[in-house]
Every structure is written in C-alpha cells, then in structure tokens.
C-alpha positions as CSV (number, residue, x, y, z in Angstrom):
1,M,-6.3,-21.8,-16.3
2,K,-4.7,-19.3,-13.9
3,Y,-7.8,-19.3,-11.6
4,F,-7.9,-23.1,-11.7
5,S,-4.2,-23.2,-10.6
6,L,-4.7,-20.8,-7.8
7,G,-7.8,-22.7,-6.5
8,C,-5.9,-25.9,-6.6
9,L,-3.0,-24.4,-4.7
10,L,-5.2,-23.0,-2.0
11,L,-7.0,-26.3,-1.6
12,F,-3.7,-28.1,-1.4
13,L,-2.4,-25.8,1.3
14,A,-5.6,-25.5,3.4
15,C,-6.0,-27.2,6.7
16,T,-8.8,-26.6,9.1
17,S,-8.5,-25.5,12.8
18,N,-11.5,-24.4,14.8
19,G,-13.5,-23.9,11.5
20,Q,-11.0,-21.5,10.1
21,K,-8.5,-21.9,7.2
22,N,-4.9,-21.7,8.0
23,L,-2.8,-21.5,4.8
24,A,0.9,-21.5,4.3
25,A,3.2,-21.9,1.3
26,T,6.8,-22.5,0.6
27,P,8.6,-19.7,-1.4
28,E,8.3,-21.8,-4.6
29,K,4.5,-22.3,-4.3
30,F,4.1,-18.7,-3.0
31,S,5.9,-17.3,-6.0
32,T,3.7,-19.4,-8.4
33,A,0.5,-18.3,-6.7
34,I,1.2,-14.6,-6.7
35,Q,1.7,-14.6,-10.5
36,T,-2.1,-15.2,-10.9
37,E,-4.7,-12.5,-11.3
38,N,-7.0,-11.1,-8.6
39,I,-4.8,-11.7,-5.6
40,Q,-3.6,-9.2,-3.0
41,L,0.0,-9.3,-1.8
42,L,0.7,-7.8,1.6
43,D,4.0,-7.1,3.4
44,V,3.4,-6.6,7.1
45,R,6.9,-5.4,8.1
46,T,7.8,-1.8,8.9
47,A,8.2,0.8,6.1
48,E,12.0,0.8,6.7
49,E,12.1,-3.0,6.2
50,Y,9.9,-2.8,3.1
51,K,12.2,-0.2,1.5
52,S,15.2,-2.5,2.1
53,G,13.7,-5.1,-0.2
54,H,10.2,-6.3,-1.0
55,I,8.3,-8.6,-3.3
56,K,7.1,-6.8,-6.5
57,N,3.6,-5.3,-6.3
58,A,3.4,-5.8,-2.5
59,L,1.2,-3.5,-0.4
60,Q,2.5,-2.6,3.1
61,A,0.9,-2.5,6.5
62,N,3.0,-2.7,9.6
63,W,1.6,-5.4,11.9
64,L,3.4,-3.8,14.9
65,N,1.5,-0.6,14.4
66,K,-2.1,-1.6,15.1
67,A,-3.7,1.7,14.0
68,E,-1.8,1.6,10.7
69,F,-2.4,-2.1,10.1
70,D,-6.1,-1.9,10.9
71,D,-6.6,1.2,8.7
72,R,-4.7,-0.1,5.7
73,T,-6.1,-3.6,5.7
74,S,-9.6,-2.3,6.0
75,H,-9.3,-1.3,2.3
76,L,-8.5,-4.8,1.2
77,D,-11.0,-6.9,-0.8
78,K,-12.5,-9.9,1.0
79,Q,-13.4,-11.4,-2.4
80,K,-9.7,-11.8,-3.3
81,P,-7.2,-14.0,-1.5
82,I,-4.3,-12.3,0.4
83,F,-0.7,-13.6,0.2
84,I,1.2,-12.3,3.2
85,Y,4.8,-12.2,4.4
86,C,7.2,-10.6,6.9
87,L,10.9,-11.2,7.7
88,S,10.7,-14.8,9.0
89,G,7.0,-15.7,9.1
90,G,6.1,-14.8,12.7
91,R,4.5,-11.5,12.3
92,S,2.8,-12.5,9.1
93,G,1.5,-15.7,10.8
94,A,-0.1,-13.6,13.5
95,A,-1.5,-11.1,11.0
96,A,-2.8,-14.0,8.9
97,Q,-4.8,-15.3,11.8
98,A,-6.2,-11.9,12.5
99,L,-7.3,-11.4,8.9
100,T,-8.7,-14.9,8.6
101,A,-10.9,-14.2,11.6
102,Q,-12.2,-11.2,9.8
103,G,-13.3,-13.3,6.8
104,Y,-10.2,-13.0,4.5
105,T,-8.6,-16.0,2.8
106,V,-4.9,-15.6,3.7
107,T,-1.7,-17.6,2.7
108,N,1.4,-17.0,4.7
109,L,4.9,-17.2,3.2
110,E,6.7,-19.9,5.2
111,G,10.0,-18.5,6.5
112,G,9.2,-15.0,5.2
113,I,11.7,-12.9,3.2
114,N,14.6,-14.8,4.8
115,A,13.4,-18.1,3.1
116,W,12.5,-16.1,-0.1
117,K,16.1,-14.9,-0.3
118,R,17.6,-18.3,0.4
119,E,15.7,-19.5,-2.7
120,N,17.2,-16.6,-4.7
121,M,13.7,-15.2,-5.4
122,P,13.7,-11.6,-6.7
123,L,13.1,-8.5,-4.6
124,E,12.6,-4.9,-5.3
125,G,13.6,-2.0,-3.1
126,V,13.6,1.8,-2.8
127,D,17.0,3.3,-3.4
128,P,18.0,4.7,0.1
129,N,20.0,7.3,-1.7
130,S,17.0,8.7,-3.6
131,P,17.1,12.5,-3.3
132,Q,14.3,14.0,-1.2
133,T,12.5,17.2,-2.2
134,S,13.6,20.3,-0.2
135,I,11.0,22.5,1.4
136,K,12.2,25.3,-0.9
137,A,11.7,23.2,-4.0
138,F,8.3,22.1,-2.8
139,E,7.3,25.7,-2.3
140,G,8.3,26.4,-5.8
141,Q,6.2,23.5,-7.1
142,I,3.0,24.6,-5.3
143,M,3.5,28.1,-6.6
144,S,3.7,26.9,-10.2
145,K,0.0,27.1,-10.7
146,E,-2.8,29.0,-8.9
147,M,-4.4,25.8,-7.5
148,V,-2.3,22.7,-6.7
149,L,-3.6,19.4,-5.1
150,V,-0.8,17.5,-3.4
151,D,-1.1,13.8,-2.9
152,F,1.2,12.2,-0.4
153,G,0.8,8.5,-1.1
154,A,2.7,5.4,-2.2
155,V,2.1,2.5,-4.5
156,W,2.4,0.1,-1.6
157,C,-0.3,1.8,0.5
158,P,-3.7,0.1,0.2
159,P,-5.9,3.2,0.7
160,C,-3.6,5.1,-1.7
161,K,-4.2,2.4,-4.4
162,K,-7.9,2.6,-3.7
163,M,-7.8,6.4,-4.3
164,E,-6.2,6.2,-7.7
165,P,-9.3,5.8,-9.8
166,V,-11.0,8.6,-7.9
167,L,-8.0,10.9,-8.5
168,Q,-7.8,10.0,-12.2
169,E,-11.5,10.7,-12.7
170,F,-11.4,14.0,-10.7
171,M,-8.3,15.2,-12.6
172,A,-9.7,14.2,-16.0
173,E,-12.6,16.6,-15.3
174,N,-10.6,19.4,-13.7
175,D,-7.1,19.4,-15.1
176,D,-7.7,22.9,-16.6
177,K,-8.4,24.2,-13.1
178,L,-5.6,22.7,-11.0
179,M,-2.4,20.7,-11.0
180,L,-1.9,17.4,-9.3
181,L,1.4,17.0,-7.5
182,K,2.1,13.4,-6.3
183,M,4.7,13.0,-3.6
184,D,6.1,9.5,-2.7
185,G,5.5,8.9,1.0
186,G,8.2,6.2,0.9
187,I,10.8,8.7,-0.1
188,E,9.7,12.2,1.1
189,T,9.9,11.5,4.8
190,E,11.6,14.8,5.7
191,L,9.1,16.9,3.7
192,M,6.3,15.0,5.4
193,K,7.7,15.8,8.8
194,S,8.0,19.5,7.9
195,L,4.4,19.6,6.8
196,N,3.0,17.5,9.6
197,V,1.9,14.7,7.3
198,E,1.4,11.8,9.6
199,A,-0.2,9.1,7.4
200,L,-0.9,8.0,3.8
201,P,-2.7,9.1,1.9
202,T,-2.9,12.8,2.8
203,F,-4.3,15.3,0.4
204,I,-3.5,19.1,0.7
205,L,-5.0,21.8,-1.6
206,Y,-2.9,24.9,-2.1
207,V,-4.2,28.1,-3.6
208,H,-1.5,30.7,-4.5
209,G,0.9,28.6,-2.4
210,K,-1.2,28.7,0.7
211,E,-2.8,25.6,2.3
212,V,-6.6,25.9,2.2
213,K,-7.7,22.2,2.6
214,R,-6.3,19.0,4.0
215,K,-7.6,15.5,4.6
216,Q,-6.0,12.2,5.6
217,G,-7.5,9.0,4.2
218,L,-10.1,8.5,1.5
219,V,-11.6,11.5,-0.2
220,S,-14.6,11.2,-2.6
221,K,-14.7,13.0,-5.9
222,E,-17.6,15.0,-4.6
223,E,-15.4,16.3,-1.7
224,F,-12.6,17.2,-4.1
225,N,-15.1,19.1,-6.2
226,A,-16.4,21.0,-3.2
227,W,-12.8,21.9,-2.3
228,I,-12.2,23.8,-5.6
229,K,-15.5,25.7,-5.8
C-alpha cells in the first residue's frame, strides 16, 4: 500500500519538460511521501543551516559547494526517488534539475523549509551548545587501546551512511584487535580543524596513539584489513 501511494503521488506531481520529469510537492504532500519506504531525503543547504533545523532522516549535500555536492550525491541510489529541499526552494530546484538530468527521480519541496515551518511541520536540529571533544581528551581516547580506528562521519552524510555496513562487518571480524571511535563531524568541527580533517567520511588509524593510516571517502573492508596487518 505504501509503494502504491508513493507511485500515485509521483504520477500526480509529474509534468514533462524536454523529456524530463519535474516534480514538486507542497509540504503536506511532501510529508506524506517521505513516510514511505525506499526513498532518499536530501537537504541541499549548508551544514550550518542543516544544524539549525532539518527534516528527520535527511542527508546533507551543500548545493553551493560543487565538489561536496557532486561527491555526496554520487553515493545516492538511482533506483530510489529523491525528495529534496532547501530554505525556500530555489537551491533545491536547481539541484533537482541537475540530479534529474543524471537519471534520478527528484521531488522538490515547494517553498522549502520556510513553507515547512509555516505548516508547523516538525524539524530536528543539532544542539549548538553540544560540547566538543578537546584535543587532550581525544588523545586520551586514542591511547586507550593499542590500535584505534577513528571514523569522522555523520548520519546525514551519504558516503558515511554507505560505509556503515562495511564498518560493521569489519569490526565484527576484528573487534578483538582494535577499537572503533566514531566522531560526529557535525559537532567536532574544532577537532577536525586541528587534525586537518577536511571532508566526511575520513578514517584515521592510530597505533599506540600515533597516526599510521588515513583515507578520505569510501574504504573497502579489504583495505581496512590491509591497514591492520
């Protein structure tokens, strides 16, 4: 029934221009659609805007940062529809056109978060007062075991989400050899700056508190296994 409802909604919203689908939804219809399974929800505002209030389960890729946007959206699934939004609908409209041209089916939230708020729809946010980990505390954590794998990621980061099953499988096989330390890239901005972590995800392997391996982006289980040999 859920899939039927989503299909009907997309058909209802679709109009054709130059052979491509242009989809848009009011906050009410958008809210109904994102409750279904097998959809992808994407916030194309900046990380700072995202933290100020976002729709539950939304991934984030800044449309104004082409490198970030292209990298993060490259990990989305073309078999699943994307529901996209920004502050007022402009950026997400442009991003929707770009993604549609790449073969994605995209629905834009009309009026963006501004319209969403006017309809009293719920938002989630990162507490701006969340304490950050000091470099001293971090050093203590990476010294707590002989070998520590640090994962700088975030639940709203598409490639980070893609890495989760890889990490879970790797750690299930090696939890007796090393510790996994997950650091929230949406909160630990000062620590990331101190460690020259420039993008998410970034994985750093420490042995006896010293960095021995580092990689930004996707890492295979085989690569991780090679790191700890």
